[in-house]
N, CA, C and O atoms as a GROMACS GRO file, in nm:
protein
  416
    1MET      N    1  -0.080   2.502   0.169
    1MET     CA    2  -0.059   2.468   0.308
    1MET      C    3  -0.024   2.320   0.320
    1MET      O    4  -0.086   2.236   0.255
    2LYS      N    5   0.074   2.288   0.403
    2LYS     CA    6   0.117   2.150   0.422
    2LYS      C    7   0.029   2.082   0.527
    2LYS      O    8  -0.013   2.142   0.625
    3VAL      N    9   0.004   1.953   0.501
    3VAL     CA   10  -0.070   1.868   0.593
    3VAL      C   11   0.015   1.745   0.620
    3VAL      O   12   0.075   1.689   0.528
    4ARG      N   13   0.020   1.702   0.746
    4ARG     CA   14   0.094   1.579   0.779
    4ARG      C   15   0.000   1.459   0.765
    4ARG      O   16  -0.106   1.454   0.827
    5LEU      N   17   0.043   1.364   0.683
    5LEU     CA   18  -0.031   1.241   0.660
    5LEU      C   19   0.067   1.124   0.662
    5LEU      O   20   0.185   1.142   0.694
    6LYS      N   21   0.020   1.006   0.627
    6LYS     CA   22   0.104   0.887   0.620
    6LYS      C   23   0.108   0.838   0.476
    6LYS      O   24   0.007   0.836   0.406
    7LYS      N   25   0.227   0.797   0.432
    7LYS     CA   26   0.240   0.726   0.306
    7LYS      C   27   0.254   0.579   0.341
    7LYS      O   28   0.344   0.540   0.415
    8VAL      N   29   0.165   0.497   0.288
    8VAL     CA   30   0.172   0.353   0.306
    8VAL      C   31   0.224   0.294   0.175
    8VAL      O   32   0.171   0.320   0.068
    9THR      N   33   0.330   0.215   0.187
    9THR     CA   34   0.389   0.148   0.072
    9THR      C   35   0.374  -0.002   0.090
    9THR      O   36   0.406  -0.057   0.196
   10ILE      N   37   0.326  -0.067  -0.014
   10ILE     CA   38   0.307  -0.212  -0.014
   10ILE      C   39   0.386  -0.268  -0.132
   10ILE      O   40   0.367  -0.224  -0.246
   11VAL      N   41   0.475  -0.362  -0.106
   11VAL     CA   42   0.547  -0.432  -0.213
   11VAL      C   43   0.501  -0.576  -0.207
   11VAL      O   44   0.514  -0.642  -0.104
   12ALA      N   45   0.447  -0.625  -0.320
   12ALA     CA   46   0.383  -0.756  -0.318
   12ALA      C   47   0.395  -0.826  -0.453
   12ALA      O   48   0.428  -0.765  -0.554
   13GLU      N   49   0.367  -0.953  -0.451
   13GLU     CA   50   0.356  -1.030  -0.574
   13GLU      C   51   0.243  -0.968  -0.658
   13GLU      O   52   0.139  -0.931  -0.605
   14SER      N   53   0.265  -0.959  -0.788
   14SER     CA   54   0.166  -0.894  -0.875
   14SER      C   55   0.031  -0.965  -0.873
   14SER      O   56  -0.071  -0.902  -0.902
   15LEU      N   57   0.028  -1.092  -0.841
   15LEU     CA   58  -0.101  -1.163  -0.838
   15LEU      C   59  -0.193  -1.111  -0.728
   15LEU      O   60  -0.312  -1.142  -0.729
   16LEU      N   61  -0.142  -1.033  -0.635
   16LEU     CA   62  -0.223  -0.976  -0.527
   16LEU      C   63  -0.282  -0.839  -0.562
   16LEU      O   64  -0.353  -0.779  -0.481
   17ARG      N   65  -0.253  -0.789  -0.680
   17ARG     CA   66  -0.295  -0.654  -0.719
   17ARG      C   67  -0.444  -0.629  -0.694
   17ARG      O   68  -0.480  -0.533  -0.626
   18THR      N   69  -0.530  -0.714  -0.746
   18THR     CA   70  -0.675  -0.693  -0.733
   18THR      C   71  -0.718  -0.696  -0.587
   18THR      O   72  -0.797  -0.612  -0.544
   19GLN      N   73  -0.667  -0.792  -0.511
   19GLN     CA   74  -0.706  -0.802  -0.370
   19GLN      C   75  -0.660  -0.680  -0.290
   19GLN      O   76  -0.734  -0.629  -0.206
   20LEU      N   77  -0.538  -0.633  -0.317
   20LEU     CA   78  -0.487  -0.516  -0.246
   20LEU      C   79  -0.565  -0.390  -0.282
   20LEU      O   80  -0.595  -0.308  -0.195
   21LEU      N   81  -0.598  -0.374  -0.409
   21LEU     CA   82  -0.676  -0.256  -0.450
   21LEU      C   83  -0.816  -0.259  -0.390
   21LEU      O   84  -0.871  -0.154  -0.356
   22LYS      N   85  -0.876  -0.377  -0.378
   22LYS     CA   86  -1.006  -0.388  -0.312
   22LYS      C   87  -0.996  -0.351  -0.165
   22LYS      O   88  -1.084  -0.285  -0.110
   23LEU      N   89  -0.888  -0.392  -0.100
   23LEU     CA   90  -0.866  -0.356   0.040
   23LEU      C   91  -0.856  -0.205   0.054
   23LEU      O   92  -0.919  -0.147   0.142
   24LEU      N   93  -0.779  -0.141  -0.032
   24LEU     CA   94  -0.766   0.005  -0.026
   24LEU      C   95  -0.901   0.073  -0.048
   24LEU      O   96  -0.940   0.162   0.027
   25ALA      N   97  -0.971   0.031  -0.150
   25ALA     CA   98  -1.101   0.092  -0.180
   25ALA      C   99  -1.200   0.071  -0.066
   25ALA      O  100  -1.278   0.160  -0.034
   26GLY      N  101  -1.196  -0.046  -0.005
   26GLY     CA  102  -1.285  -0.076   0.106
   26GLY      C  103  -1.261   0.011   0.228
   26GLY      O  104  -1.350   0.026   0.313
   27GLN      N  105  -1.143   0.068   0.238
   27GLN     CA  106  -1.110   0.156   0.350
   27GLN      C  107  -1.120   0.303   0.311
   27GLN      O  108  -1.075   0.390   0.386
   28GLY      N  109  -1.177   0.330   0.194
   28GLY     CA  110  -1.200   0.468   0.154
   28GLY      C  111  -1.078   0.541   0.099
   28GLY      O  112  -1.077   0.664   0.092
   29VAL      N  113  -0.974   0.466   0.061
   29VAL     CA  114  -0.855   0.529   0.005
   29VAL      C  115  -0.893   0.597  -0.126
   29VAL      O  116  -0.957   0.537  -0.212
   30THR      N  117  -0.852   0.722  -0.141
   30THR     CA  118  -0.897   0.802  -0.256
   30THR      C  119  -0.804   0.796  -0.376
   30THR      O  120  -0.838   0.849  -0.482
   31GLY      N  121  -0.688   0.733  -0.364
   31GLY     CA  122  -0.597   0.721  -0.477
   31GLY      C  123  -0.475   0.639  -0.443
   31GLY      O  124  -0.447   0.613  -0.326
   32HIS      N  125  -0.404   0.598  -0.546
   32HIS     CA  126  -0.284   0.517  -0.527
   32HIS      C  127  -0.197   0.528  -0.653
   32HIS      O  128  -0.243   0.572  -0.758
   33THR      N  129  -0.073   0.488  -0.638
   33THR     CA  130   0.019   0.477  -0.751
   33THR      C  131   0.078   0.336  -0.748
   33THR      O  132   0.120   0.288  -0.643
   34ILE      N  133   0.080   0.272  -0.865
   34ILE     CA  134   0.137   0.138  -0.875
   34ILE      C  135   0.257   0.144  -0.970
   34ILE      O  136   0.249   0.200  -1.079
   35THR      N  137   0.368   0.085  -0.925
   35THR     CA  138   0.486   0.073  -1.010
   35THR      C  139   0.535  -0.071  -1.004
   35THR      O  140   0.511  -0.142  -0.907
   36LEU      N  141   0.604  -0.112  -1.110
   36LEU     CA  142   0.666  -0.244  -1.110
   36LEU      C  143   0.792  -0.236  -1.024
   36LEU      O  144   0.862  -0.135  -1.024
   37ALA      N  145   0.819  -0.343  -0.952
   37ALA     CA  146   0.932  -0.342  -0.858
   37ALA      C  147   1.015  -0.468  -0.875
   37ALA      O  148   0.964  -0.575  -0.907
   38GLU      N  149   1.144  -0.453  -0.854
   38GLU     CA  150   1.237  -0.566  -0.854
   38GLU      C  151   1.323  -0.557  -0.729
   38GLU      O  152   1.342  -0.450  -0.673
   39GLY      N  153   1.375  -0.670  -0.687
   39GLY     CA  154   1.464  -0.669  -0.573
   39GLY      C  155   1.482  -0.808  -0.517
   39GLY      O  156   1.439  -0.907  -0.576
   40SER      N  157   1.546  -0.815  -0.403
   40SER     CA  158   1.564  -0.942  -0.334
   40SER      C  159   1.543  -0.919  -0.186
   40SER      O  160   1.551  -0.807  -0.137
   41GLY      N  161   1.515  -1.026  -0.117
   41GLY     CA  162   1.491  -1.017   0.025
   41GLY      C  163   1.497  -1.153   0.090
   41GLY      O  164   1.568  -1.241   0.042
   42SER      N  165   1.423  -1.170   0.199
   42SER     CA  166   1.429  -1.294   0.275
   42SER      C  167   1.383  -1.415   0.193
   42SER      O  168   1.421  -1.528   0.222
   43ARG      N  169   1.302  -1.390   0.092
   43ARG     CA  170   1.255  -1.501   0.007
   43ARG      C  171   1.338  -1.513  -0.120
   43ARG      O  172   1.302  -1.588  -0.211
   44GLY      N  173   1.448  -1.440  -0.127
   44GLY     CA  174   1.538  -1.448  -0.242
   44GLY      C  175   1.493  -1.358  -0.356
   44GLY      O  176   1.409  -1.270  -0.338
   45VAL      N  177   1.552  -1.381  -0.473
   45VAL     CA  178   1.519  -1.306  -0.594
   45VAL      C  179   1.408  -1.380  -0.666
   45VAL      O  180   1.405  -1.503  -0.665
   46ARG      N  181   1.317  -1.307  -0.728
   46ARG     CA  182   1.212  -1.371  -0.807
   46ARG      C  183   1.277  -1.459  -0.912
   46ARG      O  184   1.369  -1.416  -0.981
   47ALA      N  185   1.230  -1.583  -0.923
   47ALA     CA  186   1.301  -1.683  -1.003
   47ALA      C  187   1.276  -1.672  -1.153
   47ALA      O  188   1.362  -1.712  -1.231
   48SER      N  189   1.163  -1.622  -1.196
   48SER     CA  190   1.136  -1.623  -1.339
   48SER      C  191   1.030  -1.520  -1.375
   48SER      O  192   0.958  -1.470  -1.288
   49GLU      N  193   1.022  -1.490  -1.503
   49GLU     CA  194   0.918  -1.400  -1.552
   49GLU      C  195   0.780  -1.464  -1.537
   49GLU      O  196   0.680  -1.393  -1.529
   50TRP      N  197   0.774  -1.596  -1.533
   50TRP     CA  198   0.646  -1.664  -1.519
   50TRP      C  199   0.576  -1.622  -1.390
   50TRP      O  200   0.454  -1.608  -1.387
   51GLU      N  201   0.654  -1.602  -1.286
   51GLU     CA  202   0.597  -1.560  -1.157
   51GLU      C  203   0.542  -1.419  -1.163
   51GLU      O  204   0.458  -1.381  -1.080
   52GLY      N  205   0.587  -1.342  -1.259
   52GLY     CA  206   0.546  -1.202  -1.267
   52GLY      C  207   0.632  -1.115  -1.179
   52GLY      O  208   0.692  -1.162  -1.082
   53ARG      N  209   0.639  -0.989  -1.213
   53ARG     CA  210   0.718  -0.896  -1.134
   53ARG      C  211   0.639  -0.854  -1.011
   53ARG      O  212   0.517  -0.868  -1.005
   54ASN      N  213   0.710  -0.805  -0.914
   54ASN     CA  214   0.645  -0.748  -0.796
   54ASN      C  215   0.584  -0.613  -0.834
   54ASN      O  216   0.623  -0.551  -0.932
   55ILE      N  217   0.488  -0.571  -0.754
   55ILE     CA  218   0.433  -0.437  -0.768
   55ILE      C  219   0.458  -0.361  -0.639
   55ILE      O  220   0.471  -0.420  -0.531
   56GLN      N  221   0.465  -0.231  -0.652
   56GLN     CA  222   0.472  -0.143  -0.536
   56GLN      C  223   0.353  -0.050  -0.545
   56GLN      O  224   0.335   0.020  -0.644
   57ILE      N  225   0.274  -0.048  -0.439
   57ILE     CA  226   0.158   0.040  -0.431
   57ILE      C  227   0.186   0.143  -0.324
   57ILE      O  228   0.217   0.108  -0.210
   58ASP      N  229   0.175   0.270  -0.360
   58ASP     CA  230   0.191   0.380  -0.265
   58ASP      C  231   0.059   0.454  -0.254
   58ASP      O  232  -0.007   0.480  -0.355
   59THR      N  233   0.022   0.487  -0.133
   59THR     CA  234  -0.098   0.567  -0.111
   59THR      C  235  -0.074   0.660   0.007
   59THR      O  236   0.007   0.632   0.094
   60ILE      N  237  -0.146   0.770   0.009
   60ILE     CA  238  -0.134   0.867   0.118
   60ILE      C  239  -0.268   0.873   0.189
   60ILE      O  240  -0.373   0.895   0.127
   61VAL      N  241  -0.263   0.853   0.321
   61VAL     CA  242  -0.386   0.841   0.401
   61VAL      C  243  -0.365   0.906   0.538
   61VAL      O  244  -0.254   0.947   0.572
   62ASP      N  245  -0.472   0.913   0.615
   62ASP     CA  246  -0.460   0.963   0.752
   62ASP      C  247  -0.403   0.853   0.843
   62ASP      O  248  -0.392   0.737   0.802
   63ASP      N  249  -0.368   0.889   0.965
   63ASP     CA  250  -0.305   0.795   1.058
   63ASP      C  251  -0.390   0.672   1.085
   63ASP      O  252  -0.339   0.560   1.083
   64ASP      N  253  -0.519   0.691   1.109
   64ASP     CA  254  -0.606   0.578   1.141
   64ASP      C  255  -0.616   0.480   1.025
   64ASP      O  256  -0.611   0.358   1.045
   65THR      N  257  -0.629   0.532   0.904
   65THR     CA  258  -0.638   0.445   0.786
   65THR      C  259  -0.507   0.372   0.765
   65THR      O  260  -0.507   0.254   0.730
   66ALA      N  261  -0.395   0.439   0.786
   66ALA     CA  262  -0.264   0.373   0.772
   66ALA      C  263  -0.252   0.256   0.870
   66ALA      O  264  -0.209   0.148   0.832
   67ASP      N  265  -0.290   0.278   0.994
   67ASP     CA  266  -0.283   0.171   1.095
   67ASP      C  267  -0.372   0.054   1.056
   67ASP      O  268  -0.332  -0.061   1.067
   68LEU      N  269  -0.492   0.084   1.010
   68LEU     CA  270  -0.585  -0.022   0.972
   68LEU      C  271  -0.532  -0.100   0.852
   68LEU      O  272  -0.538  -0.222   0.850
   69LEU      N  273  -0.480  -0.030   0.752
   69LEU     CA  274  -0.424  -0.098   0.635
   69LEU      C  275  -0.309  -0.190   0.674
   69LEU      O  276  -0.300  -0.302   0.626
   70MET      N  277  -0.222  -0.142   0.758
   70MET     CA  278  -0.107  -0.223   0.799
   70MET      C  279  -0.153  -0.350   0.871
   70MET      O  280  -0.100  -0.459   0.846
   71ARG      N  281  -0.249  -0.337   0.960
   71ARG     CA  282  -0.302  -0.456   1.031
   71ARG      C  283  -0.367  -0.554   0.935
   71ARG      O  284  -0.343  -0.674   0.944
   72GLU      N  285  -0.448  -0.504   0.843
   72GLU     CA  286  -0.519  -0.590   0.748
   72GLU      C  287  -0.422  -0.661   0.653
   72GLU      O  288  -0.438  -0.780   0.626
   73ILE      N  289  -0.324  -0.589   0.604
   73ILE     CA  290  -0.225  -0.650   0.514
   73ILE      C  291  -0.151  -0.762   0.586
   73ILE      O  292  -0.133  -0.870   0.530
   74ALA      N  293  -0.108  -0.737   0.708
   74ALA     CA  294  -0.039  -0.840   0.786
   74ALA      C  295  -0.128  -0.962   0.807
   74ALA      O  296  -0.084  -1.076   0.788
   75ALA      N  297  -0.251  -0.940   0.846
   75ALA     CA  298  -0.342  -1.050   0.876
   75ALA      C  299  -0.378  -1.133   0.753
   75ALA      O  300  -0.385  -1.256   0.759
   76ARG      N  301  -0.399  -1.067   0.642
   76ARG     CA  302  -0.447  -1.137   0.521
   76ARG      C  303  -0.336  -1.199   0.437
   76ARG      O  304  -0.359  -1.303   0.374
   77PHE      N  305  -0.218  -1.140   0.434
   77PHE     CA  306  -0.122  -1.178   0.333
   77PHE      C  307   0.013  -1.228   0.384
   77PHE      O  308   0.078  -1.307   0.314
   78PHE      N  309   0.058  -1.188   0.499
   78PHE     CA  310   0.196  -1.217   0.540
   78PHE      C  311   0.227  -1.365   0.550
   78PHE      O  312   0.338  -1.406   0.517
   79ASP      N  313   0.133  -1.448   0.593
   79ASP     CA  314   0.161  -1.590   0.612
   79ASP      C  315   0.178  -1.667   0.482
   79ASP      O  316   0.242  -1.772   0.481
   80HIS      N  317   0.123  -1.616   0.372
   80HIS     CA  318   0.119  -1.697   0.249
   80HIS      C  319   0.182  -1.633   0.126
   80HIS      O  320   0.196  -1.699   0.023
   81PHE      N  321   0.219  -1.508   0.134
   81PHE     CA  322   0.269  -1.438   0.016
   81PHE      C  323   0.393  -1.356   0.050
   81PHE      O  324   0.418  -1.322   0.166
   82ALA      N  325   0.470  -1.325  -0.054
   82ALA     CA  326   0.585  -1.235  -0.040
   82ALA      C  327   0.531  -1.092  -0.043
   82ALA      O  328   0.507  -1.037  -0.151
   83VAL      N  329   0.513  -1.034   0.074
   83VAL     CA  330   0.456  -0.900   0.087
   83VAL      C  331   0.530  -0.826   0.198
   83VAL      O  332   0.559  -0.883   0.304
   84ILE      N  333   0.560  -0.700   0.174
   84ILE     CA  334   0.604  -0.613   0.282
   84ILE      C  335   0.519  -0.488   0.277
   84ILE      O  336   0.467  -0.450   0.173
   85ALA      N  337   0.507  -0.423   0.390
   85ALA     CA  338   0.432  -0.298   0.397
   85ALA      C  339   0.500  -0.210   0.501
   85ALA      O  340   0.546  -0.257   0.604
   86TYR      N  341   0.505  -0.082   0.471
   86TYR     CA  342   0.561   0.012   0.567
   86TYR      C  343   0.493   0.147   0.549
   86TYR      O  344   0.436   0.176   0.444
   87SER      N  345   0.500   0.227   0.653
   87SER     CA  346   0.443   0.361   0.645
   87SER      C  347   0.544   0.462   0.696
   87SER      O  348   0.634   0.430   0.774
   88CYS      N  349   0.529   0.584   0.651
   88CYS     CA  350   0.615   0.691   0.699
   88CYS      C  351   0.535   0.821   0.697
   88CYS      O  352   0.438   0.835   0.623
   89ASP      N  353   0.579   0.914   0.779
   89ASP     CA  354   0.516   1.045   0.784
   89ASP      C  355   0.555   1.123   0.660
   89ASP      O  356   0.670   1.120   0.617
   90VAL      N  357   0.459   1.194   0.602
   90VAL     CA  358   0.485   1.280   0.487
   90VAL      C  359   0.414   1.413   0.508
   90VAL      O  360   0.314   1.421   0.579
   91GLU      N  361   0.468   1.516   0.448
   91GLU     CA  362   0.402   1.646   0.444
   91GLU      C  363   0.351   1.665   0.303
   91GLU      O  364   0.427   1.655   0.206
   92VAL      N  365   0.223   1.693   0.291
   92VAL     CA  366   0.158   1.695   0.161
   92VAL      C  367   0.093   1.830   0.136
   92VAL      O  368   0.028   1.885   0.225
   93LEU      N  369   0.111   1.881   0.017
   93LEU     CA  370   0.035   1.997  -0.024
   93LEU      C  371  -0.097   1.948  -0.080
   93LEU      O  372  -0.104   1.838  -0.135
   94ARG      N  373  -0.201   2.026  -0.066
   94ARG     CA  374  -0.336   1.986  -0.112
   94ARG      C  375  -0.381   1.857  -0.042
   94ARG      O  376  -0.434   1.766  -0.105
   95GLY      N  377  -0.359   1.851   0.088
   95GLY     CA  378  -0.388   1.732   0.167
   95GLY      C  379  -0.533   1.687   0.162
   95GLY      O  380  -0.562   1.570   0.185
   96GLU      N  381  -0.623   1.778   0.134
   96GLU     CA  382  -0.766   1.741   0.126
   96GLU      C  383  -0.792   1.638   0.017
   96GLU      O  384  -0.894   1.569   0.021
   97LYS      N  385  -0.704   1.626  -0.080
   97LYS     CA  386  -0.720   1.529  -0.188
   97LYS      C  387  -0.697   1.385  -0.139
   97LYS      O  388  -0.734   1.290  -0.208
   98PHE      N  389  -0.636   1.369  -0.022
   98PHE     CA  390  -0.592   1.239   0.022
   98PHE      C  391  -0.671   1.179   0.136
   98PHE      O  392  -0.644   1.067   0.179
   99VAL      N  393  -0.769   1.252   0.186
   99VAL     CA  394  -0.848   1.200   0.298
   99VAL      C  395  -0.996   1.207   0.266
   99VAL      O  396  -1.041   1.289   0.186
  100ARG      N  397  -1.068   1.118   0.330
  100ARG     CA  398  -1.214   1.116   0.311
  100ARG      C  399  -1.275   1.241   0.371
  100ARG      O  400  -1.230   1.289   0.475
  101PRO      N  401  -1.376   1.296   0.305
  101PRO     CA  402  -1.445   1.412   0.364
  101PRO      C  403  -1.516   1.372   0.493
  101PRO      O  404  -1.567   1.260   0.505
  102GLU      N  405  -1.520   1.462   0.588
  102GLU     CA  406  -1.590   1.436   0.714
  102GLU      C  407  -1.741   1.432   0.688
  102GLU      O  408  -1.794   1.509   0.609
  103ALA      N  409  -1.807   1.340   0.757
  103ALA     CA  410  -1.954   1.332   0.746
  103ALA      C  411  -2.016   1.453   0.813
  103ALA      O  412  -1.966   1.497   0.917
  104PRO      N  413  -2.126   1.507   0.757
  104PRO     CA  414  -2.190   1.625   0.819
  104PRO      C  415  -2.257   1.591   0.951
  104PRO      O  416  -2.316   1.679   1.014
   0.00000   0.00000   0.00000
């Protein structure tokens, strides 16, 4: 059975990996995928290997968690780091794997 959830994607400097994963865990996110990312944008192309490659973190969450993550990422990181975040609607099979269990 399909469930509608949100996929939150974060593209950031690799030095933010630990902080971003702590943010996800703190909001009860049950899983994520991290890939190395390359590209260019408003801050240009990454200048050297010394800076490290960007990472892309994808996670699937409910609407409320997606909204909270987006607000927190903007508040904590946008002013000082090369970070983007976006969310989109997804249809997921086995959706129970992606959301926190309801409290009894």
